[in-house]
LUMPA-763062 format. One record per residue: residue number from 1; y, z, x of N, C-alpha, C, O in turn. Coordinates in nm, 4 decimals. Layout:
N
<node num="NUM" n_yy="Y" n_zz="Z" n_xx="X" ca_yy="Y" ca_zz="Z" ca_xx="X" c_yy="Y" c_zz="Z" c_xx="X" o_yy="Y" o_zz="Z" o_xx="X"/>
...
This chain:
110
<node num="1" n_yy="28.3703" n_zz="3.5552" n_xx="19.3821" ca_yy="28.2351" ca_zz="3.5063" ca_xx="19.3894" c_yy="28.1581" c_zz="3.5754" c_xx="19.5031" o_yy="28.0414" o_zz="3.6107" o_xx="19.4867"/>
<node num="2" n_yy="28.2245" n_zz="3.5943" n_xx="19.6187" ca_yy="28.1595" ca_zz="3.6622" ca_xx="19.7307" c_yy="28.1274" c_zz="3.8061" c_xx="19.6935" o_yy="28.0224" o_zz="3.8575" o_xx="19.7319"/>
<node num="3" n_yy="28.2165" n_zz="3.8724" n_xx="19.6191" ca_yy="28.1938" ca_zz="4.0106" ca_xx="19.5788" c_yy="28.0721" c_zz="4.0202" c_xx="19.4871" o_yy="27.9905" o_zz="4.1111" o_xx="19.5026"/>
<node num="4" n_yy="28.0586" n_zz="3.9276" n_xx="19.3918" ca_yy="27.9468" ca_zz="3.9276" ca_xx="19.2994" c_yy="27.8151" c_zz="3.9084" c_xx="19.3753" o_yy="27.7167" o_zz="3.9766" o_xx="19.3465"/>
<node num="5" n_yy="27.8126" n_zz="3.8171" n_xx="19.4710" ca_yy="27.6928" ca_zz="3.7933" ca_xx="19.5512" c_yy="27.6600" c_zz="3.9157" c_xx="19.6365" o_yy="27.5430" o_zz="3.9509" o_xx="19.6514"/>
<node num="6" n_yy="27.7607" n_zz="3.9801" n_xx="19.6919" ca_yy="27.7417" ca_zz="4.1001" ca_xx="19.7723" c_yy="27.6841" c_zz="4.2131" c_xx="19.6880" o_yy="27.5954" o_zz="4.2855" o_xx="19.7334"/>
<node num="7" n_yy="27.7336" n_zz="4.2287" n_xx="19.5660" ca_yy="27.6828" ca_zz="4.3338" ca_xx="19.4764" c_yy="27.5374" c_zz="4.3055" c_xx="19.4399" o_yy="27.4551" o_zz="4.3970" o_xx="19.4383"/>
<node num="8" n_yy="27.5053" n_zz="4.1791" n_xx="19.4105" ca_yy="27.3667" ca_zz="4.1437" ca_xx="19.3760" c_yy="27.2726" c_zz="4.1726" c_xx="19.4932" o_yy="27.1631" o_zz="4.2252" o_xx="19.4738"/>
<node num="9" n_yy="27.3153" n_zz="4.1384" n_xx="19.6134" ca_yy="27.2319" ca_zz="4.1651" ca_xx="19.7314" c_yy="27.2117" c_zz="4.3153" c_xx="19.7530" o_yy="27.1022" o_zz="4.3598" o_xx="19.7875"/>
<node num="10" n_yy="27.3179" n_zz="4.3921" n_xx="19.7325" ca_yy="27.3074" ca_zz="4.5374" ca_xx="19.7480" c_yy="27.2137" c_zz="4.5960" c_xx="19.6443" o_yy="27.1341" o_zz="4.6842" o_xx="19.6763"/>
<node num="11" n_yy="27.2215" n_zz="4.5491" n_xx="19.5211" ca_yy="27.1326" ca_zz="4.5987" ca_xx="19.4147" c_yy="26.9880" c_zz="4.5605" c_xx="19.4420" o_yy="26.8970" o_zz="4.6403" o_xx="19.4198"/>
<node num="12" n_yy="26.9669" n_zz="4.4388" n_xx="19.4902" ca_yy="26.8316" ca_zz="4.3956" ca_xx="19.5241" c_yy="26.7755" c_zz="4.4808" c_xx="19.6378" o_yy="26.6606" o_zz="4.5245" o_xx="19.6320"/>
<node num="13" n_yy="26.8562" n_zz="4.5041" n_xx="19.7408" ca_yy="26.8126" ca_zz="4.5866" ca_xx="19.8534" c_yy="26.7815" c_zz="4.7296" c_xx="19.8124" o_yy="26.6870" o_zz="4.7900" o_xx="19.8632"/>
<node num="14" n_yy="26.8612" n_zz="4.7841" n_xx="19.7200" ca_yy="26.8388" ca_zz="4.9212" ca_xx="19.6743" c_yy="26.7139" c_zz="4.9322" c_xx="19.5875" o_yy="26.6522" o_zz="5.0386" o_xx="19.5811"/>
<node num="15" n_yy="26.6756" n_zz="4.8221" n_xx="19.5199" ca_yy="26.5598" ca_zz="4.8284" ca_xx="19.4307" c_yy="26.4285" c_zz="4.7977" c_xx="19.5018" o_yy="26.3228" o_zz="4.8212" o_xx="19.4433"/>
<node num="16" n_yy="26.4293" n_zz="4.7472" n_xx="19.6230" ca_yy="26.3055" ca_zz="4.7132" ca_xx="19.6937" c_yy="26.2097" c_zz="4.8303" c_xx="19.7117" o_yy="26.0893" o_zz="4.8118" o_xx="19.6941"/>
<node num="17" n_yy="26.2578" n_zz="4.9518" n_xx="19.7463" ca_yy="26.1611" ca_zz="5.0625" ca_xx="19.7577" c_yy="26.0863" c_zz="5.0899" c_xx="19.6275" o_yy="25.9709" o_zz="5.1326" o_xx="19.6315"/>
<node num="18" n_yy="26.1487" n_zz="5.0667" n_xx="19.5131" ca_yy="26.0810" ca_zz="5.0888" ca_xx="19.3846" c_yy="25.9734" c_zz="4.9847" c_xx="19.3613" o_yy="25.8753" o_zz="5.0120" o_xx="19.2921"/>
<node num="19" n_yy="25.9895" n_zz="4.8668" n_xx="19.4173" ca_yy="25.8927" ca_zz="4.7606" ca_xx="19.3985" c_yy="25.7790" c_zz="4.7657" c_xx="19.4997" o_yy="25.6766" o_zz="4.7001" o_xx="19.4805"/>
<node num="20" n_yy="25.7953" n_zz="4.8420" n_xx="19.6061" ca_yy="25.6972" ca_zz="4.8441" ca_xx="19.7145" c_yy="25.5670" c_zz="4.9126" c_xx="19.6740" o_yy="25.4606" o_zz="4.8721" o_xx="19.7209"/>
<node num="21" n_yy="25.5715" n_zz="5.0144" n_xx="19.5890" ca_yy="25.4500" ca_zz="5.0839" ca_xx="19.5474" c_yy="25.3824" c_zz="5.1568" c_xx="19.6607" o_yy="25.2598" o_zz="5.1522" o_xx="19.6718"/>
<node num="22" n_yy="25.4572" n_zz="5.2232" n_xx="19.7446" ca_yy="25.4030" ca_zz="5.2942" ca_xx="19.8600" c_yy="25.3186" c_zz="5.4126" c_xx="19.8164" o_yy="25.3489" o_zz="5.4786" o_xx="19.7170"/>
<node num="23" n_yy="25.2123" n_zz="5.4388" n_xx="19.8915" ca_yy="25.1285" ca_zz="5.5555" ca_xx="19.8690" c_yy="25.1284" c_zz="5.6345" c_xx="19.9987" o_yy="25.1018" o_zz="5.5792" o_xx="20.1055"/>
<node num="24" n_yy="25.1577" n_zz="5.7626" n_xx="19.9902" ca_yy="25.1621" ca_zz="5.8474" ca_xx="20.1085" c_yy="25.0497" c_zz="5.9492" c_xx="20.0966" o_yy="25.0385" o_zz="6.0178" o_xx="19.9950"/>
<node num="25" n_yy="24.9665" n_zz="5.9594" n_xx="20.1999" ca_yy="24.8604" ca_zz="6.0587" ca_xx="20.2043" c_yy="24.8999" c_zz="6.1628" c_xx="20.3065" o_yy="24.9278" o_zz="6.1306" o_xx="20.4220"/>
<node num="26" n_yy="24.9023" n_zz="6.2860" n_xx="20.2643" ca_yy="24.9382" ca_zz="6.3943" ca_xx="20.3556" c_yy="24.8205" c_zz="6.4896" c_xx="20.3670" o_yy="24.7546" o_zz="6.5224" o_xx="20.2683"/>
<node num="27" n_yy="24.7963" n_zz="6.5325" n_xx="20.4878" ca_yy="24.6946" ca_zz="6.6348" ca_xx="20.5100" c_yy="24.7605" c_zz="6.7697" c_xx="20.4915" o_yy="24.8654" o_zz="6.7977" o_xx="20.5494"/>
<node num="28" n_yy="24.6981" n_zz="6.8524" n_xx="20.4105" ca_yy="24.7514" ca_zz="6.9863" ca_xx="20.3890" c_yy="24.6867" c_zz="7.0800" c_xx="20.4890" o_yy="24.5652" o_zz="7.0755" o_xx="20.5085"/>
<node num="29" n_yy="24.7659" n_zz="7.1650" n_xx="20.5527" ca_yy="24.7065" ca_zz="7.2571" ca_xx="20.6503" c_yy="24.6090" c_zz="7.3526" c_xx="20.5819" o_yy="24.6334" o_zz="7.3987" o_xx="20.4704"/>
<node num="30" n_yy="24.5007" n_zz="7.3810" n_xx="20.6488" ca_yy="24.4016" ca_zz="7.4734" ca_xx="20.5930" c_yy="24.4586" c_zz="7.6144" c_xx="20.5905" o_yy="24.5326" o_zz="7.6531" o_xx="20.6810"/>
<node num="31" n_yy="24.4242" n_zz="7.6923" n_xx="20.4866" ca_yy="24.4707" ca_zz="7.8310" ca_xx="20.4821" c_yy="24.4120" c_zz="7.9108" c_xx="20.5977" o_yy="24.3105" o_zz="7.8723" o_xx="20.6558"/>
<node num="32" n_yy="24.4757" n_zz="8.0205" n_xx="20.6300" ca_yy="24.4280" ca_zz="8.1071" ca_xx="20.7378" c_yy="24.2905" c_zz="8.1638" c_xx="20.7012" o_yy="24.2641" o_zz="8.1904" o_xx="20.5840"/>
<node num="33" n_yy="24.2023" n_zz="8.1826" n_xx="20.8012" ca_yy="24.0706" ca_zz="8.2370" ca_xx="20.7725" c_yy="24.0785" c_zz="8.3775" c_xx="20.7123" o_yy="24.1673" o_zz="8.4555" o_xx="20.7464"/>
<node num="34" n_yy="23.9855" n_zz="8.4085" n_xx="20.6229" ca_yy="23.9792" ca_zz="8.5407" ca_xx="20.5609" c_yy="23.8903" c_zz="8.6308" c_xx="20.6465" o_yy="23.7794" o_zz="8.5914" o_xx="20.6826"/>
<node num="35" n_yy="23.9372" n_zz="8.7502" n_xx="20.6790" ca_yy="23.8619" ca_zz="8.8439" ca_xx="20.7625" c_yy="23.7912" c_zz="8.9442" c_xx="20.6720" o_yy="23.8543" o_zz="9.0066" o_xx="20.5867"/>
<node num="36" n_yy="23.6601" n_zz="8.9598" n_xx="20.6906" ca_yy="23.5809" ca_zz="9.0581" ca_xx="20.6150" c_yy="23.4837" c_zz="9.1255" c_xx="20.7104" o_yy="23.4513" o_zz="9.0709" o_xx="20.8158"/>
<node num="37" n_yy="23.4378" n_zz="9.2433" n_xx="20.6736" ca_yy="23.3425" ca_zz="9.3160" ca_xx="20.7569" c_yy="23.2012" c_zz="9.2590" c_xx="20.7424" o_yy="23.1303" o_zz="9.2433" o_xx="20.8418"/>
<node num="38" n_yy="23.1600" n_zz="9.2279" n_xx="20.6187" ca_yy="23.0276" ca_zz="9.1725" ca_xx="20.5949" c_yy="23.0424" c_zz="9.0382" c_xx="20.5256" o_yy="23.1278" o_zz="9.0223" o_xx="20.4384"/>
<node num="39" n_yy="22.9604" n_zz="8.9420" n_xx="20.5635" ca_yy="22.9658" ca_zz="8.8102" ca_xx="20.5019" c_yy="22.8856" c_zz="8.8116" c_xx="20.3725" o_yy="22.7627" o_zz="8.8163" o_xx="20.3764"/>
<node num="40" n_yy="22.9542" n_zz="8.8074" n_xx="20.2564" ca_yy="22.8798" ca_zz="8.8050" ca_xx="20.1314" c_yy="22.8024" c_zz="8.6738" c_xx="20.1160" o_yy="22.8441" o_zz="8.5693" o_xx="20.1660"/>
<node num="41" n_yy="22.6919" n_zz="8.6813" n_xx="20.0476" ca_yy="22.6077" ca_zz="8.5633" ca_xx="20.0270" c_yy="22.6635" c_zz="8.4833" c_xx="19.9096" o_yy="22.6827" o_zz="8.5384" o_xx="19.8012"/>
<node num="42" n_yy="22.6901" n_zz="8.3524" n_xx="19.9299" ca_yy="22.7438" ca_zz="8.2720" ca_xx="19.8193" c_yy="22.6368" c_zz="8.2417" c_xx="19.7149" o_yy="22.5175" o_zz="8.2437" o_xx="19.7449"/>
<node num="43" n_yy="22.6804" n_zz="8.2137" n_xx="19.5919" ca_yy="22.5844" ca_zz="8.1700" ca_xx="19.4897" c_yy="22.5273" c_zz="8.0330" c_xx="19.5289" o_yy="22.5802" o_zz="7.9674" o_xx="19.6186"/>
<node num="44" n_yy="22.4198" n_zz="7.9899" n_xx="19.4622" ca_yy="22.3647" ca_zz="7.8573" ca_xx="19.4946" c_yy="22.4647" c_zz="7.7471" c_xx="19.4585" o_yy="22.5448" o_zz="7.7647" o_xx="19.3667"/>
<node num="45" n_yy="22.4612" n_zz="7.6336" n_xx="19.5293" ca_yy="22.5552" ca_zz="7.5246" ca_xx="19.5006" c_yy="22.5388" c_zz="7.4716" c_xx="19.3587" o_yy="22.4294" o_zz="7.4748" o_xx="19.3023"/>
<node num="46" n_yy="22.6478" n_zz="7.4234" n_xx="19.3024" ca_yy="22.6441" ca_zz="7.3620" ca_xx="19.1697" c_yy="22.6087" c_zz="7.2149" c_xx="19.1835" o_yy="22.6328" o_zz="7.1537" o_xx="19.2875"/>
<node num="47" n_yy="22.5514" n_zz="7.1586" n_xx="19.0780" ca_yy="22.5190" ca_zz="7.0160" ca_xx="19.0770" c_yy="22.6458" c_zz="6.9369" c_xx="19.0502" o_yy="22.7240" o_zz="6.9714" o_xx="18.9617"/>
<node num="48" n_yy="22.6658" n_zz="6.8307" n_xx="19.1271" ca_yy="22.7854" ca_zz="6.7487" ca_xx="19.1120" c_yy="22.7485" c_zz="6.6014" c_xx="19.0960" o_yy="22.6429" o_zz="6.5571" o_xx="19.1412"/>
<node num="49" n_yy="22.8361" n_zz="6.5276" n_xx="19.0320" ca_yy="22.8231" ca_zz="6.3831" ca_xx="19.0224" c_yy="22.9228" c_zz="6.3229" c_xx="19.1204" o_yy="23.0427" o_zz="6.3494" o_xx="19.1127"/>
<node num="50" n_yy="22.8720" n_zz="6.2420" n_xx="19.2121" ca_yy="22.9595" ca_zz="6.1761" ca_xx="19.3091" c_yy="23.0151" c_zz="6.0509" c_xx="19.2437" o_yy="22.9393" o_zz="5.9630" o_xx="19.2027"/>
<node num="51" n_yy="23.1459" n_zz="6.0427" n_xx="19.2337" ca_yy="23.2109" ca_zz="5.9278" ca_xx="19.1721" c_yy="23.2185" c_zz="5.8117" c_xx="19.2707" o_yy="23.1852" o_zz="5.8264" o_xx="19.3882"/>
<node num="52" n_yy="23.2621" n_zz="5.6977" n_xx="19.2221" ca_yy="23.2764" ca_zz="5.5796" ca_xx="19.3063" c_yy="23.3912" c_zz="5.6024" c_xx="19.4047" o_yy="23.4955" o_zz="5.6570" o_xx="19.3686"/>
<node num="53" n_yy="23.3703" n_zz="5.5599" n_xx="19.5295" ca_yy="23.4736" ca_zz="5.5760" ca_xx="19.6323" c_yy="23.5989" c_zz="5.4975" c_xx="19.5941" o_yy="23.5888" o_zz="5.3872" o_xx="19.5403"/>
<node num="54" n_yy="23.7177" n_zz="5.5540" n_xx="19.6218" ca_yy="23.8419" ca_zz="5.4842" ca_xx="19.5886" c_yy="23.8726" c_zz="5.3677" c_xx="19.6822" o_yy="23.9697" o_zz="5.2953" o_xx="19.6605"/>
<node num="55" n_yy="23.7920" n_zz="5.3487" n_xx="19.7850" ca_yy="23.8132" ca_zz="5.2398" ca_xx="19.8803" c_yy="23.6923" c_zz="5.2278" c_xx="19.9712" o_yy="23.5882" o_zz="5.2870" o_xx="19.9428"/>
<node num="56" n_yy="23.7037" n_zz="5.1524" n_xx="20.0802" ca_yy="23.5906" ca_zz="5.1353" ca_xx="20.1712" c_yy="23.5475" c_zz="5.2683" c_xx="20.2341" o_yy="23.6301" o_zz="5.3547" o_xx="20.2636"/>
<node num="57" n_yy="23.4172" n_zz="5.2820" n_xx="20.2534" ca_yy="23.3632" ca_zz="5.4076" ca_xx="20.3060" c_yy="23.4048" c_zz="5.4335" c_xx="20.4506" o_yy="23.3928" o_zz="5.5463" o_xx="20.4982"/>
<node num="58" n_yy="23.4530" n_zz="5.3320" n_xx="20.5211" ca_yy="23.5053" ca_zz="5.3551" ca_xx="20.6560" c_yy="23.6340" c_zz="5.4371" c_xx="20.6508" o_yy="23.6699" o_zz="5.5045" o_xx="20.7474"/>
<node num="59" n_yy="23.7036" n_zz="5.4305" n_xx="20.5356" ca_yy="23.8310" ca_zz="5.5008" ca_xx="20.5201" c_yy="23.8205" c_zz="5.6264" c_xx="20.4359" o_yy="23.9095" o_zz="5.7113" o_xx="20.4408"/>
<node num="60" n_yy="23.7131" n_zz="5.6403" n_xx="20.3584" ca_yy="23.7001" ca_zz="5.7527" ca_xx="20.2653" c_yy="23.5723" c_zz="5.8297" c_xx="20.2910" o_yy="23.4721" o_zz="5.7731" o_xx="20.3349"/>
<node num="61" n_yy="23.5763" n_zz="5.9600" n_xx="20.2633" ca_yy="23.4616" ca_zz="6.0485" ca_xx="20.2848" c_yy="23.4482" c_zz="6.1409" c_xx="20.1645" o_yy="23.5477" o_zz="6.1958" o_xx="20.1173"/>
<node num="62" n_yy="23.3262" n_zz="6.1585" n_xx="20.1145" ca_yy="23.3005" ca_zz="6.2507" ca_xx="20.0044" c_yy="23.2788" c_zz="6.3895" c_xx="20.0627" o_yy="23.1806" o_zz="6.4136" o_xx="20.1330"/>
<node num="63" n_yy="23.3709" n_zz="6.4807" n_xx="20.0333" ca_yy="23.3553" ca_zz="6.6208" ca_xx="20.0744" c_yy="23.2829" c_zz="6.6912" c_xx="19.9607" o_yy="23.3404" o_zz="6.7086" o_xx="19.8533"/>
<node num="64" n_yy="23.1584" n_zz="6.7320" n_xx="19.9816" ca_yy="23.0829" ca_zz="6.7942" ca_xx="19.8733" c_yy="23.1450" c_zz="6.9272" c_xx="19.8307" o_yy="23.2103" o_zz="6.9955" o_xx="19.9095"/>
<node num="65" n_yy="23.1231" n_zz="6.9613" n_xx="19.7056" ca_yy="23.1723" ca_zz="7.0888" ca_xx="19.6549" c_yy="23.1039" c_zz="7.2049" c_xx="19.7244" o_yy="22.9916" o_zz="7.1919" o_xx="19.7733"/>
<node num="66" n_yy="23.1713" n_zz="7.3176" n_xx="19.7287" ca_yy="23.1128" ca_zz="7.4356" ca_xx="19.7918" c_yy="23.1801" c_zz="7.5610" c_xx="19.7357" o_yy="23.2871" o_zz="7.5551" o_xx="19.6751"/>
<node num="67" n_yy="23.1147" n_zz="7.6725" n_xx="19.7578" ca_yy="23.1737" ca_zz="7.8014" ca_xx="19.7220" c_yy="23.2666" c_zz="7.8427" c_xx="19.8338" o_yy="23.2268" o_zz="7.8413" o_xx="19.9503"/>
<node num="68" n_yy="23.3890" n_zz="7.8793" n_xx="19.8018" ca_yy="23.4875" ca_zz="7.9260" ca_xx="19.8999" c_yy="23.5137" c_zz="8.0742" c_xx="19.8760" o_yy="23.5183" o_zz="8.1195" o_xx="19.7616"/>
<node num="69" n_yy="23.5305" n_zz="8.1478" n_xx="19.9823" ca_yy="23.5585" ca_zz="8.2912" ca_xx="19.9725" c_yy="23.7088" c_zz="8.3132" c_xx="19.9660" o_yy="23.7821" o_zz="8.2719" o_xx="20.0558"/>
<node num="70" n_yy="23.7544" n_zz="8.3783" n_xx="19.8595" ca_yy="23.8968" ca_zz="8.4082" ca_xx="19.8397" c_yy="23.9063" c_zz="8.5505" c_xx="19.7848" o_yy="23.9746" o_zz="8.5759" o_xx="19.6856"/>
<node num="71" n_yy="23.8363" n_zz="8.6428" n_xx="19.8516" ca_yy="23.8247" ca_zz="8.7782" ca_xx="19.7990" c_yy="23.7108" c_zz="8.7868" c_xx="19.6985" o_yy="23.6620" o_zz="8.8954" o_xx="19.6670"/>
<node num="72" n_yy="23.6696" n_zz="8.6724" n_xx="19.6494" ca_yy="23.5533" ca_zz="8.6548" ca_xx="19.5612" c_yy="23.5127" c_zz="8.5089" c_xx="19.5758" o_yy="23.5901" o_zz="8.4289" o_xx="19.6285"/>
<node num="73" n_yy="23.3929" n_zz="8.4722" n_xx="19.5303" ca_yy="23.3471" ca_zz="8.3347" ca_xx="19.5411" c_yy="23.4110" c_zz="8.2486" c_xx="19.4333" o_yy="23.4093" o_zz="8.2832" o_xx="19.3152"/>
<node num="74" n_yy="23.4673" n_zz="8.1357" n_xx="19.4755" ca_yy="23.5308" ca_zz="8.0405" ca_xx="19.3848" c_yy="23.4722" c_zz="7.9025" c_xx="19.4154" o_yy="23.4680" o_zz="7.8614" o_xx="19.5313"/>
<node num="75" n_yy="23.4268" n_zz="7.8305" n_xx="19.3115" ca_yy="23.3709" ca_zz="7.6973" ca_xx="19.3324" c_yy="23.4839" c_zz="7.5964" c_xx="19.3485" o_yy="23.5741" o_zz="7.5892" o_xx="19.2650"/>
<node num="76" n_yy="23.4784" n_zz="7.5184" n_xx="19.4569" ca_yy="23.5728" ca_zz="7.4094" ca_xx="19.4800" c_yy="23.4918" c_zz="7.2808" c_xx="19.4690" o_yy="23.4041" o_zz="7.2545" o_xx="19.5512"/>
<node num="77" n_yy="23.5217" n_zz="7.2011" n_xx="19.3668" ca_yy="23.4457" ca_zz="7.0795" ca_xx="19.3409" c_yy="23.4614" c_zz="6.9755" c_xx="19.4510" o_yy="23.5617" o_zz="6.9722" o_xx="19.5221"/>
<node num="78" n_yy="23.3596" n_zz="6.8907" n_xx="19.4632" ca_yy="23.3637" ca_zz="6.7838" ca_xx="19.5615" c_yy="23.4716" c_zz="6.6812" c_xx="19.5267" o_yy="23.5093" o_zz="6.6657" o_xx="19.4106"/>
<node num="79" n_yy="23.5195" n_zz="6.6128" n_xx="19.6279" ca_yy="23.6251" ca_zz="6.5142" ca_xx="19.6065" c_yy="23.6307" c_zz="6.4175" c_xx="19.7244" o_yy="23.5817" o_zz="6.4471" o_xx="19.8334"/>
<node num="80" n_yy="23.6910" n_zz="6.3023" n_xx="19.7004" ca_yy="23.7071" ca_zz="6.2024" ca_xx="19.8049" c_yy="23.8272" c_zz="6.2363" c_xx="19.8910" o_yy="23.9324" o_zz="6.2746" o_xx="19.8398"/>
<node num="81" n_yy="23.8115" n_zz="6.2222" n_xx="20.0218" ca_yy="23.9190" ca_zz="6.2463" ca_xx="20.1170" c_yy="23.9385" c_zz="6.1214" c_xx="20.2025" o_yy="23.8417" o_zz="6.0561" o_xx="20.2413"/>
<node num="82" n_yy="24.0620" n_zz="6.0893" n_xx="20.2311" ca_yy="24.0912" ca_zz="5.9771" ca_xx="20.3207" c_yy="24.0792" c_zz="6.0278" c_xx="20.4649" o_yy="24.1389" o_zz="6.1290" o_xx="20.5014"/>
<node num="83" n_yy="24.0020" n_zz="5.9565" n_xx="20.5451" ca_yy="23.9833" ca_zz="5.9958" ca_xx="20.6849" c_yy="24.1169" c_zz="5.9870" c_xx="20.7587" o_yy="24.1884" o_zz="5.8880" o_xx="20.7433"/>
<node num="84" n_yy="24.1523" n_zz="6.0885" n_xx="20.8388" ca_yy="24.2798" ca_zz="6.0836" ca_xx="20.9115" c_yy="24.2795" c_zz="5.9790" c_xx="21.0238" o_yy="24.3852" o_zz="5.9284" o_xx="21.0614"/>
<node num="85" n_yy="24.1605" n_zz="5.9463" n_xx="21.0776" ca_yy="24.1473" ca_zz="5.8434" ca_xx="21.1800" c_yy="24.0008" c_zz="5.8016" c_xx="21.1852" o_yy="23.9138" o_zz="5.8772" o_xx="21.1420"/>
<node num="86" n_yy="23.9720" n_zz="5.6820" n_xx="21.2376" ca_yy="23.8320" ca_zz="5.6372" ca_xx="21.2453" c_yy="23.7471" c_zz="5.7356" c_xx="21.3258" o_yy="23.7891" o_zz="5.7845" o_xx="21.4307"/>
<node num="87" n_yy="23.6286" n_zz="5.7634" n_xx="21.2757" ca_yy="23.5373" ca_zz="5.8533" ca_xx="21.3465" c_yy="23.5624" c_zz="6.0007" c_xx="21.3217" o_yy="23.4934" o_zz="6.0850" o_xx="21.3791"/>
<node num="88" n_yy="23.6601" n_zz="6.0345" n_xx="21.2369" ca_yy="23.6872" ca_zz="6.1757" ca_xx="21.2071" c_yy="23.5656" c_zz="6.2365" c_xx="21.1369" o_yy="23.5042" o_zz="6.1724" o_xx="21.0516"/>
<node num="89" n_yy="23.5316" n_zz="6.3588" n_xx="21.1726" ca_yy="23.4154" ca_zz="6.4274" ca_xx="21.1158" c_yy="23.4624" c_zz="6.5450" c_xx="21.0304" o_yy="23.5519" o_zz="6.6194" o_xx="21.0705"/>
<node num="90" n_yy="23.4020" n_zz="6.5617" n_xx="20.9126" ca_yy="23.4342" ca_zz="6.6708" ca_xx="20.8222" c_yy="23.3444" c_zz="6.7896" c_xx="20.8540" o_yy="23.2223" o_zz="6.7759" o_xx="20.8614"/>
<node num="91" n_yy="23.4053" n_zz="6.9060" n_xx="20.8726" ca_yy="23.3298" ca_zz="7.0296" ca_xx="20.8945" c_yy="23.3468" c_zz="7.1130" c_xx="20.7681" o_yy="23.4579" o_zz="7.1541" o_xx="20.7347"/>
<node num="92" n_yy="23.2379" n_zz="7.1375" n_xx="20.6989" ca_yy="23.2433" ca_zz="7.2150" ca_xx="20.5755" c_yy="23.2812" c_zz="7.3601" c_xx="20.5998" o_yy="23.2741" o_zz="7.4088" o_xx="20.7126"/>
<node num="93" n_yy="23.3212" n_zz="7.4285" n_xx="20.4942" ca_yy="23.3572" ca_zz="7.5696" ca_xx="20.5033" c_yy="23.2354" c_zz="7.6514" c_xx="20.5476" o_yy="23.1221" o_zz="7.6209" o_xx="20.5104"/>
<node num="94" n_yy="23.2605" n_zz="7.7562" n_xx="20.6279" ca_yy="23.1491" ca_zz="7.8368" ca_xx="20.6797" c_yy="23.2011" c_zz="7.9709" c_xx="20.7316" o_yy="23.3211" o_zz="7.9893" o_xx="20.7523"/>
<node num="95" n_yy="23.1073" n_zz="8.0641" n_xx="20.7519" ca_yy="23.1397" ca_zz="8.1921" ca_xx="20.8151" c_yy="23.1327" c_zz="8.1738" c_xx="20.9653" o_yy="23.0485" o_zz="8.0992" o_xx="21.0153"/>
<node num="96" n_yy="23.2207" n_zz="8.2415" n_xx="21.0374" ca_yy="23.2237" ca_zz="8.2341" ca_xx="21.1826" c_yy="23.2486" c_zz="8.3746" c_xx="21.2378" o_yy="23.3273" o_zz="8.4505" o_xx="21.1813"/>
<node num="97" n_yy="23.1825" n_zz="8.4087" n_xx="21.3469" ca_yy="23.2031" ca_zz="8.5386" ca_xx="21.4111" c_yy="23.3161" c_zz="8.5237" c_xx="21.5122" o_yy="23.3118" o_zz="8.4375" o_xx="21.5999"/>
<node num="98" n_yy="23.4174" n_zz="8.6093" n_xx="21.4986" ca_yy="23.5300" ca_zz="8.6114" ca_xx="21.5928" c_yy="23.5508" c_zz="8.7560" c_xx="21.6358" o_yy="23.5980" o_zz="8.8399" o_xx="21.5590"/>
<node num="99" n_yy="23.5145" n_zz="8.7822" n_xx="21.7598" ca_yy="23.5228" ca_zz="8.9199" ca_xx="21.8080" c_yy="23.4204" c_zz="9.0052" c_xx="21.7347" o_yy="23.3012" o_zz="8.9745" o_xx="21.7354"/>
<node num="100" n_yy="23.4676" n_zz="9.1135" n_xx="21.6709" ca_yy="23.3790" ca_zz="9.2026" ca_xx="21.5961" c_yy="23.3853" c_zz="9.1767" c_xx="21.4467" o_yy="23.3351" o_zz="9.2570" o_xx="21.3681"/>
<node num="101" n_yy="23.4457" n_zz="9.0667" n_xx="21.4064" ca_yy="23.4625" ca_zz="9.0364" ca_xx="21.2637" c_yy="23.3994" c_zz="8.9022" c_xx="21.2290" o_yy="23.3822" o_zz="8.8147" o_xx="21.3138"/>
<node num="102" n_yy="23.3660" n_zz="8.8897" n_xx="21.1029" ca_yy="23.3262" ca_zz="8.7605" ca_xx="21.0482" c_yy="23.4434" c_zz="8.7081" c_xx="20.9689" o_yy="23.5045" o_zz="8.7821" o_xx="20.8917"/>
<node num="103" n_yy="23.4755" n_zz="8.5818" n_xx="20.9868" ca_yy="23.5861" ca_zz="8.5216" ca_xx="20.9145" c_yy="23.5366" c_zz="8.3982" c_xx="20.8395" o_yy="23.4467" o_zz="8.3279" o_xx="20.8855"/>
<node num="104" n_yy="23.5970" n_zz="8.3730" n_xx="20.7230" ca_yy="23.5648" ca_zz="8.2551" ca_xx="20.6433" c_yy="23.6567" c_zz="8.1433" c_xx="20.6897" o_yy="23.7788" o_zz="8.1553" o_xx="20.6798"/>
<node num="105" n_yy="23.5989" n_zz="8.0339" n_xx="20.7405" ca_yy="23.6759" ca_zz="7.9201" ca_xx="20.7895" c_yy="23.6673" c_zz="7.8100" c_xx="20.6841" o_yy="23.5580" o_zz="7.7650" o_xx="20.6499"/>
<node num="106" n_yy="23.7817" n_zz="7.7671" n_xx="20.6331" ca_yy="23.7854" ca_zz="7.6620" ca_xx="20.5314" c_yy="23.7472" c_zz="7.5288" c_xx="20.5929" o_yy="23.7641" o_zz="7.5088" o_xx="20.7132"/>
<node num="107" n_yy="23.6960" n_zz="7.4374" n_xx="20.5118" ca_yy="23.6576" ca_zz="7.3055" ca_xx="20.5592" c_yy="23.7782" c_zz="7.2283" c_xx="20.6104" o_yy="23.8907" o_zz="7.2507" o_xx="20.5656"/>
<node num="108" n_yy="23.7547" n_zz="7.1379" n_xx="20.7037" ca_yy="23.8629" ca_zz="7.0567" ca_xx="20.7582" c_yy="23.8110" c_zz="6.9490" c_xx="20.8510" o_yy="23.6921" o_zz="6.9451" o_xx="20.8826"/>
<node num="109" n_yy="23.8991" n_zz="6.8624" n_xx="20.8942" ca_yy="23.8647" ca_zz="6.7517" ca_xx="20.9839" c_yy="23.8573" c_zz="6.7992" c_xx="21.1285" o_yy="23.9370" o_zz="6.8824" o_xx="21.1717"/>
<node num="110" n_yy="23.7624" n_zz="6.7465" n_xx="21.2014" ca_yy="23.7477" ca_zz="6.7769" ca_xx="21.3436" c_yy="23.7509" c_zz="6.6475" c_xx="21.4214" o_yy="23.7402" o_zz="6.6489" o_xx="21.5440"/>
C-alpha cells in the first residue's frame, strides 16, 4: 500500500510541470550592425493594422514595422513586444555614424 501511494505521489509530482502552463519570453540578441559606405534611402513605410495588445499596455509595446537593411531593404512588420522591465524604451532601427562608416543599427530596448 505504501508503494502504491509513493508511486502515485511521484506520478503527480512529475505531471505538475505539464499542468502549470508556463510561458517563457526570451529576448533575442540583435544582429550585428551592417557596415556600408553610403546609407541607402529606404522606401516609404507600409500601412499596418495595429492589433489588440496581448495584455496590459504597461507590459506590452507595439513596435511599428520598418524597413531593415540586410544588403537590401526588407520590410519587417510591426508586432507586440513584452517590455523587459518597467520604463524600458524601444529604439527603432536607424543609421548611425561610427568612425568613417555608417552602420545600420537594428531596433532594440534601451
